[in-house]
FITIVEX-863344 format. One record per residue (C-alpha): x, y negated, z negated. Coordinates in steps of 0.1 Angstrom, whole numbers, padded with zeros to 4 digits, always signed. Each point is the difference from the previous one (the first is absolute). Layout:
! residues N
XYZ...
***
This chain:
! residues 185
+0247-0028+0189-0006+0036-0014-0035+0013+0004-0003+0003-0038+0010-0038-0004-0026-0008+0026-0027+0018-0014+0008-0012-0035-0001-0035+0011-0032+0004+0018-0018+0013-0032+0012-0030-0019-0013-0021+0028-0035+0019-0002-0001-0002-0039+0009-0037+0000-0031-0003+0024-0022+0018-0020+0010-0015-0033-0009-0034+0020+0033-0016-0008+0025-0022+0021+0035+0011+0004+0010-0032-0020-0022+0011-0029+0016+0037-0001+0036-0017+0003-0009-0022-0029-0013+0028-0020+0033+0020+0007+0020-0030-0005+0017+0001+0031+0002-0023+0031-0026+0002+0025+0024+0007+0027+0013+0032-0019-0035+0011-0005-0008-0004+0037+0032+0019+0008-0015+0029-0021-0032+0000+0014+0011-0002+0037+0026+0029-0005+0029-0022+0005+0018+0006-0033-0002+0032-0022-0021-0007-0030+0017+0012-0032-0017+0027-0019-0003-0023-0031-0019-0023+0024-0023+0026+0012-0009+0004-0038-0007-0035-0003-0021-0003+0033-0021+0030-0016-0006-0019-0028-0010-0030+0017-0024+0020+0024-0014+0019-0030+0009+0034+0019+0024+0029-0008+0036-0001+0012-0010+0034+0018-0026-0018+0021+0027-0027+0014+0023+0029+0009-0025+0026+0014-0032-0019+0006-0017+0027-0020-0012-0004-0035+0012+0023-0028-0028+0026-0009+0013+0020-0027-0007-0007-0038+0012+0032-0021+0032+0010+0017+0020-0006+0030+0021+0027+0014+0027-0009+0026+0022+0032+0014+0036-0007+0009+0006-0023+0029-0038-0008+0004-0003-0036-0019-0006-0029+0021+0030-0012+0016+0009-0036+0006+0033-0017+0009+0000-0035-0011+0036-0008+0000+0030+0011+0023+0014+0028-0020-0029+0007-0022-0027+0024+0003-0029+0003-0027-0023+0027-0003-0031-0005-0022-0005+0029-0024-0036-0009-0011-0014-0020+0030-0034+0018-0003-0006-0006-0037-0027-0028-0007+0011-0027-0023+0037+0008-0006+0015-0018-0030+0035+0009+0013+0012+0007+0036+0024+0031+0001+0021-0003+0032+0029+0020+0013+0026-0020+0014+0028+0012+0023+0028-0023+0004+0024+0002+0032+0036-0011-0012+0010-0020+0031-0033-0012+0010-0010-0022-0033+0033-0018-0006-0014-0032+0010-0033+0004-0020-0017-0032-0017-0009+0004-0036-0037+0000-0009-0019-0010-0029-0037+0010-0011-0022+0002-0031-0002+0027-0022+0024+0027-0011+0024+0023+0018+0014+0036-0009+0027+0014+0026+0012+0038-0005+0027+0011+0024-0007+0034+0017+0030+0003+0024+0028-0019+0006+0012-0033-0019-0015-0034+0003+0011-0034-0009-0028-0020-0018+0005-0039+0003-0018-0019-0025+0004-0038+0005+0038+0003+0008+0006+0029-0027+0008+0034+0016-0006+0033-0017+0010+0034+0018-0022+0028-0008+0003+0036+0011-0023+0030+0005-0018+0003-0034+0005-0034-0011-0027-0026-0003-0007-0036-0005-0032-0018-0014+0001-0040+0009-0020-0030+0001-0005-0004+0040-0008-0037-0001+0040-0001-0002+0011+0001+0035+0012+0035+0007+0009+0025+0029+0016+0037+0002+0027+0011+0022+0015+0034+0008+0035+0003-0009+0028+0021+0009-0011+0004+0037-0027+0024-0011-0038-0001+0006-0016-0004-0034-0035+0008-0015-0017-0015-0028-0036+0004-0014-0011-0037-0010-0034-0006-0022-0012-0035+0002-0023-0011-0026-0028-0025+0014-0007-0030-0021
***
């Protein structure tokens, strides 16, 4: 288990304790089996980013608090210099970098996503509430939306309903980077 996953799992366990909820109650709120929730809380299984958003809602905290253990502090603007966003690797072959981690009460979550071509070929599709926008900065990605596949290249974008099971794969054997903006419900 990576140190990041261990720390996030520990924060989730602490938030559940602070919220005076049982694991069974949290699992029910998330609509997942108790065993899956326990695996998240114990750091046995990587937690999908979409599930981190849902956990933040359950615990009534900001997504950033689960990632970093710190509360966002900025109200007027949040400047993130190149390479300084909070990074989290949630899936093999995916690296997420939060680009507004320190802004209070975000309505959207902008993330820089780097996808390695060989590492994420066996990725699982995810689904989450809200709306999602992806804009390719480098390379080419294949976006899978419930079995439908769309390839988009540098400068292309796609806006979609993320309740549809979806995922992104780097193609042409090259790393790809894209900006994703997720609108919270």
